[in-house]
C-alpha positions as CSV (number, residue, x, y, z in Angstrom):
1,M,85.6,106.2,90.1
2,H,86.7,109.8,89.7
3,A,85.7,112.2,86.8
4,S,88.2,114.4,85.3
5,S,87.7,118.0,84.4
6,G,86.2,116.8,81.1
7,Q,89.4,117.2,78.7
8,S,88.2,116.5,75.3
9,S,90.7,115.0,72.3
10,P,90.2,115.1,68.7
11,G,87.2,112.5,67.5
12,E,85.7,112.8,71.2
13,T,82.6,114.8,71.4
14,S,82.8,118.1,73.7
15,D,80.7,116.5,76.3
16,D,82.7,113.6,76.8
17,E,85.1,113.3,79.6
18,L,88.1,111.2,80.6
19,V,87.2,109.2,83.7
20,V,89.7,107.6,86.2
21,I,88.8,103.9,86.2
22,G,91.8,102.3,88.0
23,R,95.6,102.6,89.3
24,I,98.5,100.4,88.2
25,V,99.6,98.9,91.4
26,R,102.5,96.8,90.1
27,T,103.9,95.0,87.2
28,H,103.0,91.3,86.3
29,G,105.7,89.1,85.0
30,V,108.3,90.0,82.4
31,R,106.2,90.9,79.4
32,G,105.5,94.3,80.6
33,E,101.9,93.4,81.8
34,V,100.8,95.7,84.6
35,R,98.4,95.0,87.4
36,V,95.6,97.5,87.6
37,A,93.1,97.9,90.8
38,P,89.9,99.0,89.2
39,E,88.1,102.0,90.8
40,S,84.8,100.2,90.5
41,G,86.1,97.0,91.9
42,D,85.0,95.2,88.5
43,P,88.2,94.0,86.9
44,T,86.0,93.5,83.5
45,I,85.6,97.2,83.1
46,F,88.7,97.1,80.6
47,D,87.2,94.1,78.4
48,E,85.4,96.4,75.9
49,L,87.8,99.1,75.8
50,E,90.3,99.6,73.2
51,T,92.5,102.3,74.5
52,V,93.5,103.8,78.0
53,Y,95.2,106.8,79.2
54,V,98.0,106.7,81.7
55,G,98.6,110.1,82.8
56,E,98.1,112.0,79.6
57,R,99.5,109.4,77.1
58,P,97.2,106.8,75.2
59,Y,97.7,103.2,75.2
60,P,96.0,100.8,73.0
61,I,95.0,97.7,75.0
62,V,96.6,94.5,73.6
63,S,95.0,92.5,75.9
64,A,92.9,92.7,79.3
65,R,92.2,89.9,81.7
66,A,90.7,89.6,85.1
67,H,93.2,88.3,88.0
68,K,92.3,88.2,91.6
69,R,89.9,91.4,91.7
70,Q,92.4,93.1,89.4
71,T,93.0,93.4,85.8
72,L,96.1,92.4,84.0
73,L,96.7,94.7,81.2
74,L,99.3,94.5,78.1
75,L,99.8,98.0,76.7
76,E,101.0,98.6,73.2
77,G,104.3,100.3,73.6
78,V,105.4,99.0,77.1
79,N,107.9,96.5,76.0
80,G,109.2,94.8,79.3
81,M,109.1,94.8,83.2
82,D,111.3,98.1,83.3
83,E,108.8,100.1,81.3
84,A,106.1,98.6,83.0
85,R,107.5,99.5,86.4
86,G,107.7,103.3,85.5
87,L,103.9,103.3,85.2
88,Q,103.5,102.0,88.7
89,G,101.1,104.1,90.9
90,S,99.6,105.9,87.8
91,E,95.9,106.4,87.2
92,V,94.4,104.8,84.3
93,S,91.6,106.8,82.5
94,A,89.2,106.1,79.5
95,W,86.7,108.2,77.6
96,R,83.2,108.1,79.2
97,S,82.0,107.3,75.3
98,Q,83.8,104.3,75.4
99,F,82.0,102.4,78.4
100,P,79.3,100.1,77.1
101,P,75.8,101.4,77.6
102,I,73.7,100.2,80.8
103,E,70.7,98.8,79.9
104,E,69.1,98.3,83.2
105,D,67.0,101.4,84.8
106,D,68.5,100.9,88.3
107,A,72.1,100.4,87.3
108,W,74.9,103.0,86.9
109,Y,78.6,103.2,86.9
110,W,80.1,104.0,90.4
111,H,82.0,106.7,88.8
112,D,78.5,108.5,88.3
113,L,78.0,108.8,91.8
114,M,81.2,110.2,93.1
115,G,80.6,113.7,94.4
116,S,77.0,113.0,94.8
117,E,75.1,114.5,97.9
118,V,74.0,112.0,100.5
119,V,70.8,112.7,102.7
120,D,68.8,111.1,104.9
121,A,64.8,110.5,104.8
122,D,64.3,114.1,106.2
123,G,66.7,115.7,103.7
124,T,69.5,116.3,106.2
125,V,72.8,116.4,104.5
126,L,75.0,113.6,105.6
127,G,78.0,114.2,103.2
128,T,79.0,113.2,99.6
129,V,80.2,109.9,98.1
130,D,83.8,110.2,98.3
131,G,84.2,106.3,97.1
132,V,83.1,102.7,96.9
133,L,84.3,99.9,99.1
134,E,83.6,96.4,97.9
135,T,83.3,93.6,100.6
136,A,82.5,90.1,100.3
137,A,79.1,90.8,101.6
138,H,78.1,94.0,99.7
139,D,79.4,97.2,98.3
140,N,79.8,100.2,100.8
141,I,79.4,104.0,99.9
142,V,82.5,105.8,101.3
143,L,80.7,108.9,102.9
144,R,82.8,112.1,103.2
145,R,81.1,113.9,106.1
146,P,80.9,117.8,106.1
147,D,83.6,117.7,108.8
148,G,86.0,115.7,106.7
149,R,85.5,112.4,108.4
150,E,84.7,109.3,106.5
151,A,81.8,106.9,107.2
152,L,80.6,103.8,105.3
153,I,77.0,103.2,104.2
154,P,76.2,99.8,103.1
155,F,74.7,100.1,99.5
156,V,71.8,97.7,100.2
157,E,68.1,98.2,99.1
158,A,67.1,98.7,103.0
159,M,69.3,101.5,103.4
160,V,69.5,103.2,100.1
161,L,66.0,104.5,99.0
162,T,66.8,106.5,95.9
163,V,69.6,107.2,93.5
164,D,69.4,110.0,91.5
165,V,72.3,110.0,89.1
166,E,71.3,113.2,87.1
167,G,70.4,115.1,90.1
168,R,73.6,113.8,91.9
169,R,71.7,113.0,95.2
170,I,71.3,109.8,97.0
171,E,68.6,109.1,99.7
172,V,69.4,106.7,102.5
173,D,67.8,105.4,105.7
174,V,70.6,104.5,107.9
175,P,70.2,102.8,111.4
176,E,70.9,105.5,114.3
177,G,74.4,105.2,115.3
178,L,75.9,103.8,112.0
179,I,77.2,107.3,111.1
180,E,78.5,109.0,114.2
181,D,77.6,112.6,115.0
């Protein structure tokens, strides 16, 4: 997930930020539901939210349900397939303060890792986190190399040594050849 510039809205704290949590990929049915691909790969991220933003506009959520690794959202004010089609391709955001708290010490939201520096065990900078790719086996960090190329690092205990969310740094131990020079 990507963090925005930290816009604030009436009723939100000044340290709160609007975070992109998905993208509307298509319509679903004739009632005006939209199919959202969540940035985190977790279609349940919308379950606890009351309102999302599509672009700059807030939309109260009428219903949210997981459907084939995506989420079907029915948004208040979107009446029918034609209105839903007009939202296709748009980013869906929510205020960080709306997310449920994480109760585990070694857990975090993917958007908290975006832009984090990735280093090897020797401290050599390998790049920054540019995304997450989910596969059936495990999640992968999409690494943006300093030269602009991408590489994938399996997000598994054997390779990810430490995650420092506040310091925005991830230390990894990857086998030789996994990341091309």
